[in-house]
C-alpha positions in Angstrom: -1.5 -10.4 -26.3 -3.3 -7.1 -27.2 -6.5 -7.0 -29.1 -6.9 -5.4 -32.6 -9.0 -2.7 -30.9 -6.2 -1.8 -28.5 -3.6 -1.7 -31.2 -5.8 0.7 -33.2 -6.2 2.8 -30.0 -2.4 2.9 -29.6 -2.1 4.1 -33.2 -4.6 6.9 -32.7 -3.2 8.3 -29.4 0.2 8.4 -31.0 -1.0 11.2 -33.2 -2.0 13.9 -30.7 -3.4 16.5 -33.1 -5.7 13.9 -34.5 -6.9 12.7 -31.0 -8.7 15.9 -30.2 -10.6 15.9 -33.5 -11.5 12.2 -33.2 -12.9 12.6 -29.7 -15.7 14.8 -31.1 -17.2 11.8 -32.9 -15.8 8.8 -31.2 -18.3 6.6 -29.3 -18.2 6.9 -25.5 -17.4 3.3 -25.0 -14.1 3.7 -26.7 -12.8 6.2 -24.2 -11.6 3.5 -21.8 -9.5 1.7 -24.4 -8.0 5.0 -25.6 -7.2 5.9 -22.0 -5.4 2.5 -21.5 -3.4 3.0 -24.7 -2.4 6.6 -23.9 -1.3 5.7 -20.3 0.6 2.6 -21.4 2.4 4.5 -24.2 2.9 7.6 -22.0 1.0 10.0 -24.2 0.3 12.9 -21.7 -1.3 15.3 -24.3 -3.7 12.6 -25.4 -4.5 11.8 -21.8 -5.4 15.5 -21.2 -7.8 15.5 -24.1 -9.4 12.3 -22.9 -9.9 13.5 -19.4 -11.1 17.0 -20.3 -13.9 15.5 -22.3 -14.4 12.4 -20.1 -18.1 11.3 -20.7 -18.6 9.2 -17.5 -19.1 10.3 -13.9 -16.2 8.0 -12.7 -12.6 7.6 -13.8 -10.9 4.8 -11.9 -7.2 4.1 -12.6 -7.4 0.6 -11.2 -10.6 -0.2 -13.1 -9.2 1.0 -16.4 -5.6 -0.1 -16.1 -6.1 -3.6 -14.7 -7.3 -6.5 -16.7 -8.4 -10.0 -15.7 -5.7 -12.6 -15.5 -5.8 -16.4 -15.0 -8.7 -17.2 -12.6 -10.3 -13.8 -13.1 -7.8 -12.0 -10.7 -6.9 -8.5 -11.8 -3.5 -8.1 -13.3 -1.6 -4.8 -13.7 -2.1 -3.4 -17.2 0.9 -1.2 -16.8 4.4 -1.8 -15.4 5.1 -1.6 -11.7 5.1 2.2 -11.5 3.1 5.0 -13.1 4.7 7.6 -15.3 4.9 11.0 -13.5 4.1 12.8 -16.7 0.9 10.8 -17.3 -0.4 11.2 -13.7 0.4 14.9 -13.9 -1.5 15.1 -17.2 -4.6 13.6 -15.6 -4.5 16.0 -12.7 -3.9 19.0 -15.0 -6.8 18.0 -17.2 -9.2 17.8 -14.2 -8.0 21.3 -13.1 -8.5 22.6 -16.6 -12.0 21.2 -16.7 -12.9 22.8 -13.4 -11.4 26.2 -14.4 -13.5 26.1 -17.6 -16.6 25.4 -15.6 -15.8 28.3 -13.2 -15.3 30.6 -16.1 -18.6 29.6 -17.6 -20.9 29.5 -14.6 -24.0 28.9 -16.7 -22.6 25.6 -17.8 -21.1 24.3 -21.0 -23.8 22.8 -23.2 -21.4 21.1 -25.6 -21.9 17.3 -25.7 -18.2 16.6 -25.4 -17.8 18.5 -22.0 -16.4 16.6 -19.1 -18.9 14.8 -16.8 -16.4 13.6 -14.3 -17.5 13.6 -10.6 -15.1 11.0 -9.1 -11.4 10.5 -10.0 -10.2 7.3 -8.3 -6.4 7.2 -8.0 -6.2 4.7 -5.2 -3.6 2.0 -5.5 -1.8 3.8 -8.2 1.3 4.6 -6.2 3.1 3.3 -3.2 5.2 5.2 -0.6 8.5 4.4 -2.3 10.2 7.7 -3.1 13.4 6.2 -4.6 12.1 5.0 -7.9 13.6 7.8 -9.9 12.3 11.1 -11.3 10.3 9.5 -14.1 7.9 7.7 -11.7 5.2 9.3 -9.6 5.6 8.3 -6.0 2.8 8.5 -3.5 4.5 11.5 -1.8 4.8 13.5 -5.0 1.3 12.6 -6.1 0.0 13.8 -2.7 1.8 17.1 -3.1 0.5 17.5 -6.7 -3.1 16.9 -5.7 -2.9 19.2 -2.8 -1.5 22.0 -5.0 -4.2 21.3 -7.5 -6.9 21.7 -4.9 -5.5 25.0 -3.7 -5.2 26.3 -7.3 -8.8 25.5 -8.1 -10.0 26.9 -4.9 -8.1 30.2 -5.5 -9.5 30.4 -9.0 -13.0 29.7 -7.6 -12.7 32.6 -5.2 -11.5 34.9 -8.0 -14.4 33.9 -10.3 -16.9 34.6 -7.5 -15.4 38.1 -7.1 -15.6 38.8 -10.8 -19.1 37.6 -11.1 -20.3 39.6 -8.1 -21.2 42.6 -10.3 -24.0 40.7 -12.1 -25.1 38.6 -9.2 -28.1 40.8 -8.6 -30.9 41.3 -11.1 -32.5 44.6 -12.2 -34.8 44.6 -9.2 -32.0 44.0 -6.7 -33.0 40.4 -6.1 -30.3 37.8 -5.8 -29.5 35.8 -8.8 -28.6 32.2 -8.2 -25.2 31.4 -9.8 -25.0 27.7 -10.9 -22.4 25.8 -8.9 -19.4 24.5 -10.9 -18.8 20.8 -11.5 -17.3 19.4 -8.3 -14.8 16.5 -8.5 -13.9 14.2 -5.6 -10.4 12.6 -5.8 -10.2 9.3 -4.0 -6.6 8.7 -3.3 -4.0 7.4 -0.9 -2.0 10.1 0.9 1.6 10.2 2.1 2.8 13.1 4.2 6.0 14.1 6.1 7.4 17.3 7.5 8.1 18.8 4.1 4.6 18.3 2.7 2.5 18.8 5.9 1.6 22.5 5.3 0.4 22.1 1.7 -1.7 19.0 2.5 -3.2 20.6 5.6 -4.1 23.7 3.6 -5.7 21.6 0.8 -7.8 19.5 3.3 -8.9 22.7 5.0 -10.0 24.3 1.7 -13.6 23.9 0.6 -13.5 24.0 -3.2 -14.6 22.3 -6.4 -11.7 19.8 -6.1 -11.9 17.7 -2.9 -9.6 15.0 -1.6 -11.0 11.8 -0.1 -8.4 9.6 1.5 -8.4 5.8 1.5 -5.0 5.0 3.0 -3.2 7.6 5.1 0.5 7.4 5.6 2.4 9.8 7.9 6.1 9.7 8.5 8.4 11.7 10.9 5.6 14.0 12.1 4.9 15.2 15.7 1.8 14.2 17.5 0.1 17.6 16.9 0.6 17.5 13.1 -0.7 13.9 12.9 -3.8 14.8 14.9 -4.4 17.9 12.8 -4.5 15.9 9.6 -6.6 13.1 11.0 -9.2 15.6 12.1 -9.4 17.0 8.5 -9.9 13.7 6.8 -13.3 12.6 5.7 -13.9 9.5 7.9 -15.9 7.6 5.4 -13.6 5.5 3.1 -10.5 5.5 5.3 -9.4 1.9 5.5 -5.8 2.2 6.6 -3.7 4.5 8.8 0.1 4.0 8.7 2.2 6.0 11.2 5.8 4.9 10.9 9.0 6.5 12.1 7.1 9.0 14.1 8.8 8.3 17.5 5.4 8.6 19.2 6.0 6.3 22.1 3.1 5.1 24.2 2.2 8.6 25.3 2.1 9.8 21.7 0.0 6.8 20.5 -2.4 7.4 23.3 -2.8 11.0 22.1 -3.3 10.0 18.4 -5.5 6.8 18.6 -8.6 8.5 20.0 -8.8 10.5 16.8 -9.2 7.2 14.8 -12.6 6.5 16.5 -14.6 8.3 13.7 -13.0 6.0 11.1 -15.5 3.2 11.5 -14.2 1.4 8.4 -10.6 1.4 9.5 -9.3 -2.1 8.9 -5.5 -1.6 9.0 -3.4 0.2 11.6 0.3 0.2 11.1 2.5 1.6 13.9 6.1 0.3 13.2 9.1 2.1 14.7 6.9 4.0 17.1 9.4 3.8 20.0 7.2 1.6 22.2 9.1 0.1 25.1 7.2 -1.8 27.8 10.2 -1.8 30.1 10.1 1.9 30.8 8.9 2.9 34.2 5.8 4.8 32.9 4.8 2.0 30.4 2.0 0.4 32.4 -0.5 3.2 32.2 0.4 3.7 28.5 -0.2 0.0 27.7 -3.7 0.1 29.4 -4.5 3.2 27.3 -3.3 1.7 24.1 -5.2 -1.5 24.7 -8.4 0.4 25.3 -8.0 2.4 22.1 -7.3 -0.7 20.1 -10.4 -2.3 21.5 -12.6 0.5 20.2 -11.5 0.0 16.6 -14.3 -2.5 15.8 -13.4 -3.1 12.2 -9.6 -3.6 12.7 -8.2 -6.6 10.9 -4.5 -5.7 10.4 -2.1 -4.5 13.1 1.6 -3.8 12.7 3.6 -3.1 15.9 7.0 -3.9 14.4 10.1 -2.9 16.3 8.2 -2.3 19.5 9.5 -3.9 22.7 6.4 -5.8 23.8 8.0 -8.6 26.0 5.3 -10.4 28.0 2.6 -7.8 27.2 0.9 -9.2 24.1 -2.1 -10.5 26.1 -2.6 -7.1 27.7 -2.6 -5.4 24.3 -4.6 -7.8 22.2 -6.6 -9.9 24.8 -9.7 -7.8 24.8 -10.2 -7.3 21.0 -13.7 -8.4 20.2 -13.0 -9.6 16.6 -9.9 -11.6 15.4 -7.1 -10.0 13.5 -6.2 -11.4 10.1 -2.8 -9.8 9.8 -0.4 -9.4 12.6 3.2 -8.0 12.2 5.4 -8.3 15.3 8.9 -8.1 13.8 11.6 -7.5 16.3 9.2 -7.2 19.2 11.3 -9.2 21.7 8.4 -11.6 22.3 8.7 -14.1 25.2 7.3 -17.7 25.4 4.3 -16.3 27.3 3.5 -14.1 24.3 3.5 -17.1 22.0 1.4 -19.1 24.3 -1.2 -16.3 24.5 -1.2 -15.9 20.7 -1.6 -19.6 20.0 -4.7 -19.8 22.3 -6.2 -16.4 21.2 -9.1 -15.8 18.8 -6.6 -14.3 16.4 -4.4 -17.4 15.6 -7.1 -19.4 13.6 -8.0 -16.3 11.6 -4.5 -15.1 10.7 -3.8 -14.7 6.9 -0.5 -12.8 7.4 2.0 -13.3 10.2 5.4 -11.5 10.5 7.6 -12.7 13.3 10.9 -11.7 11.8 13.8 -10.7 14.0 13.1 -13.3 16.8 15.6 -16.0 17.7 14.0 -19.4 16.9 17.1 -21.4 17.2 16.5 -22.3 20.8 13.5 -22.3 23.2 11.2 -20.3 21.1 11.1 -22.8 18.2 8.6 -25.1 19.9 6.3 -22.2 20.6 6.5 -21.2 16.9 5.6 -24.7 15.9 2.5 -24.7 18.1 1.4 -21.3 16.7 1.8 -22.5 13.1 -0.3 -25.5 13.8 -3.2 -23.3 14.8 -2.8 -20.9 11.9 -2.1 -23.6 9.3 -5.6 -23.6 7.8 -5.8 -19.8 7.2 -2.2 -18.6 6.8 -1.3 -17.1 3.4 1.8 -15.0 4.1 4.5 -15.9 6.6 7.6 -13.9 7.4 10.5 -15.5 9.4 13.3 -13.3 8.2 16.5 -13.0 10.3 15.2 -15.5 12.8 18.5 -17.5 13.3 16.9 -20.5 11.6 19.5 -23.2 10.9 19.3 -26.4 8.9 18.3 -28.2 12.1 15.6 -25.8 13.1 14.3 -25.7 9.5 14.1 -29.5 9.5 11.8 -29.2 12.6 9.8 -26.5 11.0 9.1 -28.1 7.6 6.5 -30.7 8.6 4.2 -28.0 10.1 5.1 -25.5 7.4 3.9 -28.0 4.7 0.6 -28.3 6.5 0.0 -24.6 5.8 -1.8 -25.6 2.6 -2.9 -22.2 1.4 0.5 -20.5 1.9 1.3 -18.0 -0.9 4.3 -16.2 0.3 7.2 -17.3 2.6 10.0 -14.9 3.8 13.2 -16.6 5.1 15.8 -14.0 4.1 18.7 -13.5 6.4 18.7 -17.0 8.1 21.9 -19.1 8.4 20.8 -22.0 6.1 23.2 -24.0 4.0 22.8 -25.1 0.3 21.7 -28.5 1.4 19.0 -26.9 3.7 17.8 -24.8 0.8 17.5 -27.8 -1.5 15.5 -29.6 1.2 13.3 -26.6 1.5 12.5 -26.5 -2.2 11.9 -30.3 -2.4 9.6 -30.3 0.6 7.5 -27.2 -0.2 6.5 -28.3 -3.7 3.4 -29.8 -2.1 2.2 -26.2 -1.3 0.3 -25.6 -4.5 -0.6 -22.0 -3.7 3.0 -21.0 -2.9 4.1 -18.5 -5.5 6.8 -16.4 -3.8 9.7 -17.4 -1.6 12.3 -14.9 -0.4 15.2 -17.1 0.6 18.6 -16.3 2.1 22.0 -16.6 0.5 23.3 -19.9 1.8 26.1 -20.1 4.3 28.4 -22.0 2.0 28.1 -19.4 -0.7 29.8 -16.7 1.4 33.5 -15.9 0.6 33.8 -13.8 3.8 32.1 -13.9 7.2 28.3 -13.7 6.8 27.0 -10.2 7.0 25.1 -10.8 10.3 28.6 -11.1 11.8 30.0 -8.2 9.8 26.9 -5.9 10.0 28.5 -3.1 7.9 28.8 -5.4 4.9 25.8 -5.8 2.5 24.7 -9.4 2.0 25.4 -9.5 -1.8 29.0 -8.3 -1.5 30.0 -11.2 0.7 28.6 -13.8 -1.7 30.5 -15.9 -4.3 28.5 -15.0 -7.3 29.5 -18.0 -9.4 28.7 -20.5 -6.7 25.4 -18.8 -6.0 24.4 -18.7 -9.6 25.0 -22.4 -9.9 22.8 -23.0 -6.8 20.0 -20.8 -8.3 20.2 -22.8 -11.5 20.0 -26.1 -9.5 17.0 -24.8 -7.5 15.3 -23.9 -10.8 15.8 -27.4 -12.1 14.2 -28.9 -8.9 11.2 -26.6 -9.3 10.9 -27.4 -13.0 11.0 -31.2 -12.5 8.2 -30.8 -9.9 6.0 -28.8 -12.2 6.6 -25.6 -10.0 8.8 -23.6 -12.4 6.3 -20.7 -12.1 7.0 -20.2 -8.4 9.4 -17.2 -7.8 12.3 -18.0 -5.6 14.4 -14.9 -5.0 16.8 -13.2 -2.7 15.4 -9.8 -3.6 13.4 -8.0 -0.9 11.9 -5.7 -3.6 9.4 -8.3 -4.7 8.5 -9.1 -1.1 7.8 -5.5 -0.2 5.0 -5.2 -2.8 2.8 -7.8 -0.9 0.1 -6.2 1.1 -2.7 -7.4 3.4 -5.4 -6.0 1.1 -4.0 -8.0 -1.8 -4.3 -11.3 0.0 
């Protein structure tokens, strides 16, 4: 429920011509609530006025747009995605402020001038580019910020040329021209082949508007381009590097990873779909190199090697890490019993908060190894993914006792497993003891399919093979079981969209 102050702020920002006049007399402490109201109601013109006269040195989107929920945890003030118009309005306002500063090199003495030094946009977008034109994706935000940096830098150079005539005093001595207000933009960056040039140029440009990266995502780029961008990033503050779909192979990874050494605060390294295959003839030297480079990342806590063929080589890759990993994603990595044995006995298992073993066949001899691993991780595990793991009702029955000992588990992914309606009901009834569990992504049960299950007809989407009425009845029954157990707030869903939003840094 909104406060009276917020409702008044919404009313004010809804009348844009009035907003500019009011800001000349409004107390500074009201800027934050006005910003929230303008962003929530998508008032880009009001946002521009607010940012151009921002009275504080820092403007943090997460700090302003999140509010404390139950237990003090931050809850999104907005919806799931930010409005493109609103984000663009903020960027344009910062550019306008810097241009004004450049045009008036002696400084603006008005009290309502912008004092902004840091614009923190981290966490505002994700790398989903399919949300529609009204939303600002991470890719489009990266491009917008890069173009803004280049525009301000170009204007800066032009102003320096225009002011060169009066740079020297009557005696010929140099006159010091005051430097314009500089703004650092803390942001997450997403780059691919179409945006590489503009981002590279922006990072190379020294100007009043500077990019400082927190999470760096690169997709479908050659090794040379990835290395070029990594060398241009300011190492301080980079906590994640995500290189997916880049077809690097072991040779490419061994060329890229040495350039991560300056990022001393790097905690997350994500390398899914990197075309790593330990069965290739030249793999041994590459594995030794990759293991050595991983060992040098002293702050590393999350590692994603999804869709890499690592059969029998997990010890070689992770055995010499000096500190334990807290998040390990090994989906579809063709792991062998020896890999599970190593992992269960390693320093990583008791520290794991997130574990993804999707795409492995646990219907046969690997199941016992999975149970042993979960026993070791049970006191720390918060997020477990076992999607498309051939788990049947029988294997689920074996899994449930140890699963229910994972007392802090918050998220469980079981989508794509051949489980029946009876198996799902048993799963719901048994897991009500997990008091922290708030999200379960479960499969469409076998007996709800009208045709062959999609894992046998791979071209058919899961939903199209399901009897909707039968499944709706089951979903209602599962809801009743949860409600009678006092767990109606737990989200049980077949949608992978909710699951994709979970992240190691939010655990």
